[in-house]
N, C-alpha and C positions, 0 to 999 in steps of 0.2 A: 529705364532709369538705372543709375549706378552711383554709389558713393562709398567713401571710406569713413570709418568711425572708430574711436577707441573702445575696446571691449569693456574695460572697467567703467568708463564714463557712461556708456550705454546701459550696462547692467545696473548700475546704481540708480540711474534715472528711471529705468523700467520698474525696478522693485518698489520704488517710492510711489510712482503714480498708480501702480496696480493695486495699491491698498484701497483705492476708491471703488474698485469693482465689486459687484455683488455675486454671491454664489448661485443665485437664481435670478437670471435676467429675463425680462419679457422679450427682448430682442436678441437673437443669437449673436449678432455682430457686436454686442456690448461685451462679449467674452474676449474680444480682440482689443489690441492697441492700434490706434489710428496713427499712421505716419504721413506727414505732409512735407514734401520736398519742394522748396521754392526759394529762389534767389540765393542758392548756396547754403540755406539753413534748413535743418531737419527739426520739425516740430512733432512732438508725440502727445497723444491725448488718450486718456482713459475716462470712462464714465459709467454710471449706473442709472442714467437718465435723470436723476434728481441732482446729483453732484458730479462735476466734471473737473478733472485736473490736467493741466497742460504744462509741458516743459519743453525746452529747446536744448539741443546739444550741438557742439561744434563738429563739423565734418570737413572732409577734404576731397578733392578730385570728384566733385559732384557733376553728374551729367543728367540732363533732363529735369522735368518737373512733374508733379502729380501727387495723387493720394492712393494709399493702399493700406490694408489692415491685416494684421497677423495675430493668430491666437496667442493670448498672453501667456498661458501656463507653459506651453511648449517652448516658446521663444525665450522666456526668462530662464527656464530650467537649463536650456542649452547654452545660452550666452554666459551665464554666471560661472560655468565650468571652464571657460576659456581664460587663460592667464592674460595679463596686460599686453596687448598687441593691437595693431590695426586690423580690423576685419572689413571685408568688402561685401556690400549688398548689391546684387544685380537683380532687377525686377523686370519681368516681361509684362508690359502694360496691356497686352491683349488677354493673356491667360492668367495673369497674376502669379505665375510660377516664380519663386524666389530662391536664389542661390546665395548662400552665405559662405564666403571663403575666408579661411584663416591660415595661420602658418603651417599647421600639420594636417589640415583636412578641410572638409566642407559639409554644409547642411543643405538639404533641399526641402523647401517648404511650399505650401500652397496658401496664398493670401486671398483676400477678398477685395471687392471694389470699395475703396475708401469713401466714395461719394454717397454710399448708403448709410454711413455713420451719422447718427443724429447730432444736430448742431444745438448748442445751448441757446435758451431764449435770450433775445436781445433785451437790453435794458429799456425800460419805458422812459418817456420824457420826464424831466424833473429829477434826474439822477443826482443823488447827493454823495459826497465823498468826505473822508477823513483820513489823515495820515497819523499812524501810530508807530512808535518805535518798536522794533521787532521783539526786544526783550520785555518791554511793557506788555505787549500782546501775549507773549508766552506766559508771563507771570499771571496775568489776568485769567487766561483760559485754564492754566494748570491748577490754580487755586479754586476755581469754581466748578470745573467739569464734573468732579465726583459727586456733587450735590444735585446735579440735574436729574429729573425724573424720567421714568419710562412708563408713562401712563397714557393709555389710549383714550381715556375719558377726558383728560386735560392735556391736550397736545401742546398748549402754550408753555407748559412746564418742562417740555422735553428738549431743552437746549440752554444755551447761555444768552442771557439778555444783555444787550449793549444799550446803555442809557446815556446819551450824549447831550451835554449842555455847554454853553459858553464858559462855564466854570470848571467842568471836569468830565471825565469818562468813567462810568460805573459799570463793572462787570457783575452780574447777578445770576445765581442759579439756586433752585430750591426744588425739593420733592415733597414738601409738606412736613417732613420730619426734621430736615436740616436746611439751613439757608446760608449762603455765602454772599456777602456784599463787599466788593473790592473797589473802592473809589480812588481813581488816579487823578491827581490835581494838576499834573503836568501836560495833560492832553485836553484840548479845547475844541469845540465844534462851533461853526459859525452861527448855528441856530439849533434849538432843541430838536432832537430826533432820536429814534430808537428802532431796533430790530431784534428778532430772536434768531440766533444762529443755531441750526440743528446740531445734534451730537456728532454726526459723522464728519462734517467738515471741520468741526472743532477738534476732533481727534486727529484728523489729518494735519491741521495746523500745529498741534502739539508735537507731531512727529517731525515736521520740516522746519519749524521756527528756530530750534537750537542752532542750526547751521546758517540761518539767514542773517544778513547784515543790513544795517541802515533802517529805513522806514518801510512799513507795510501800508500800502494804499488800499483802502476799503471803499468801493463804490457800491451803492445800493439804492433800490427803489422800494416800492411797497411789496414786491413779490420775490425779487432776486438780489443776490449779492455777488460781487466779484472782488476777490482778494488777491492783490498783486504782490508777490515776494520777489526776491532777487532772481531766483531760478525757476519759480513755479507761479502759476495762476490757478486759483481755485474758484470755480463758479458753482453756485448752489441756489436752490429754491429755499426761501426763508419760511419759517413757521408763521402762519397767519394767525391773527387774534391779538387780544389785549393781555399783556402781562399783568399779574396782580400787583397791587400797591405794596411793594416789599417793605417800604419804610414803616408802614403802619403796624407791622407785626414785630418790629424790633423793640423790646422793652427799653425804656429810657431811665428807669429809676430802680434798678436792682441794687439794694443796699449792702449786700454782702460781697466782698471782693477778695478772692483768693489768688495768690501768686505762687506758682510752682515751677520747678525745672521741667521743661517740656520733654526732654529725652527720658528723664527718670519717670515721669508720668506715663509716657508711652510704654516703657519697658514693664512697669508694674501692671498696666492694663493688659498687655499681651500675655503675661504669665498668669494673671488671675482669670482672664476670659476663657482659658482652657477649661475651667471648672464651672462656667456658666451654663445654664439650661440651653440646650441646642434650639429649642423652640422659640425662646424669647431673647436670648443673648443679653439678658439683664445684668448690668453692672451697678452696684451700689457705691456711690461716692459719699463719704462722710467727712465733714470738715469740723475741726475743733481747734483750739488754741495751738497754732504752730504745727498742726499735723493734718495730713490728708490721707484718709484710709480708703483703699479700693478693695472691694470684696465681691464675691459671687458664690452662688451655690446652685446645685442641681438636686432637688429633693427626690427625683425619681431614682437617682443612683447614689444618693447619700454622700455626695462629694461637695467640698467647699474650699475656698481659698480666701486669704486676707493678706494685704500688704500695706505697710505704712511708709509714706514719704514725707519729708520735711516741706513745709510751705510757710508763706507769710500770710497769716490770718489771725485776727484778734476779735472776731465777732462771736455771736452765739453759735453753739453747736447745731448742726443741721445735716440731714441726709437727703440725697436726691438720687433717682435712678436714671440711667441712660442705657441706650443700646451700645454695647461694647464696640463692635466694629465701626459704627457711626462715629463714636467719640475718637477712636484711633485715626480714622480718615481725616477728621477735622484737625486734630493735632499734627498729623503729617503734612497738612497743607500750610502750616505756619512755619516760618524759618527762624524766628527769634529764639534765643536760648530759653527765655522764660515766657510763660503764658499766664494770662489773667482769666479767671473764671468768675463771672459776675452772676450772682444768684439772688432770688427773691424768696421763693418758697418751693417746696417739692412739686407743686403743680404748675409752675410757670417755667417758661423756656430759660435755659442757661445761655448766657452770652459768653463767647470765648474769643479773645483777641490777643495779639502779641503784646508783650510788655513794652516793647519798643517798636513803633511803626517804622517801616521803611520810608525813605525820603519821598515826599510827595505822594504818599499812599495813606489810605484809611481803610484798613481791613477789619471786618467784623464778621463773626460766624455765630449762628444761632442753632441750638440743638434742643428739640422738644424732649421733655422728660418722660420717663415710664413710671407707672404706678408701682410703688413698693408695697410688699405684703405686710410689712411690719412698721 
């Protein structure tokens, strides 16, 4: 086999799909990238047995067809050092000896039989599908992913929940301390359906979606999903189990509503959180007429900090405790200039939402409080 390919195009695609690979693979061949040459097209595949990522790259002067695999680390490290130019791969189909020729030199590598590379599971009968705009998909995953759990006892929480109805698509993630629900009203499914996308493919999508165009096609059954982008296809095994009823935990009657500048709130939290206890990361939020006070203290080291920012609030004075990094993560996932903090009492969850929702979206975030000592 023989073909020519652009060094930059090849390097970029290889670096992207190699993100799916695991540092500890059960099968040694999963440390390799699978190359498939057929009909003048070069397809490349990387996998960790649970998640598989496929891409295609344009080639020229192709001769022969077949499959071969090359160790990912060595290939990627060598190709990315070659400046933009055509490079030629020549593969001995009997010994899998590979010669890579470029303008000023050549590499000699030993590949493996590509037919030993595991193939992703086929979709079962009754596959469902939905088309989602790539930007909508990116926003939904980006706003939810930080809230997903890492809990071996509750694996259903370890991903992003896609809840599809004829009226909307809802992205949900929660770890029991924080919850994000992003409802998109512009996406509709033919019938109610749902699945839980694991963290790893969600992170891969977050990486490749910014450069994607048009719609993302998601095909899924009860066990697997296949996500088709412009330049990539991601196949993965879904998390099995029933996702908790997320709507039931969102308070509907928080009487106290605080509106504050989001960036000012984040800046104050970052400065004050330096003085919080390292074990609890507790931040105290106190609201009073027109003022929001953020404070923290570490009794072990006798340090403390307090900062005031202006806010729109005319209710009774109250204080509530939050985990500082969690609150910062929530605020960073909102894009509006102002945020609304809805509170009931120090023992009930705080609801955080943008002061102005994006078009066709309904974003709401929930953060459980921490007990204050005073």
